N, C-alpha and C positions, 0 to 999 in steps of 0.2 A: 735799841743798842745800848748795852750797859757801859758805863765809864768805869774804868778799872781804878783803885784807889792807889795813890802814891806808894811808892816801896818805902818800907820800915825805916829804912838807912837814909832817906832823904832829908829829913829835918837836920841830923846831926851833921850830915854832909853840906847842907846849905850854909848852916852855921860856921862850921869850920872854913868854907871855901870864902864867905864873907869876911872872916877875920883875916884870912890869909890873902885877901886880894886877887883870889881866882875867880873868874867868870864862869858860871855855867851856862853852856849854850843849849842842852838838852839831857833828858835822862829817860831812861825805859825801866823795866822791872830788874834787870840786872847790868845796867849799862848807864855809864857817865860821859857826857862830852863836855870837856872845857875849852876855853880859850887858850891856845898856846901859838904865840905868833914866832917862835925861834925853836930851835932843837934844844938849846939851853934852859929855855923856860919849860920845854916840855918834860925833860928830864927832872927838873925841880920839881914839878907838880906831881909827877909820878911817883918820885920820893915821899913827897907829902902825903898822897893820898893812899900809899900803900899802908901807912898805918891804921887805915880805916877799912882795910879789905879790898882794895882795887887794884887790879893788874892792867898794865897799860897793854893796848892791843896795838901791834905793829900794824902800820897802814902808811904806804908812802903818800897816798892822796890826803890824809889828814896834815900831814906838815905842809904840804902846798896850798891847803885850806886854812891853814893857821889855827888848827883844832888839835886836840887829843883824845882818843877814845879809850874808856877805861873798863873794865869787866869786874863787876861785884864778885869776889870770890871769898865767901866768910868762913 
């Protein structure tokens, strides 16, 4: 089984999140999951990452789990 390479956007997003104090929980080819322990933090992170091409994915389970799922839409 061949391992896929990391998405092209990941290095820039990692650097941005590190500088903004945003904890990355997971990622996929077109998805990023970050820690967001409140709806206020979720909104702030969503606005910050929008400039990098991400859009929040609405999911009630995310807020319960303290995470935010974003979809990469270049």
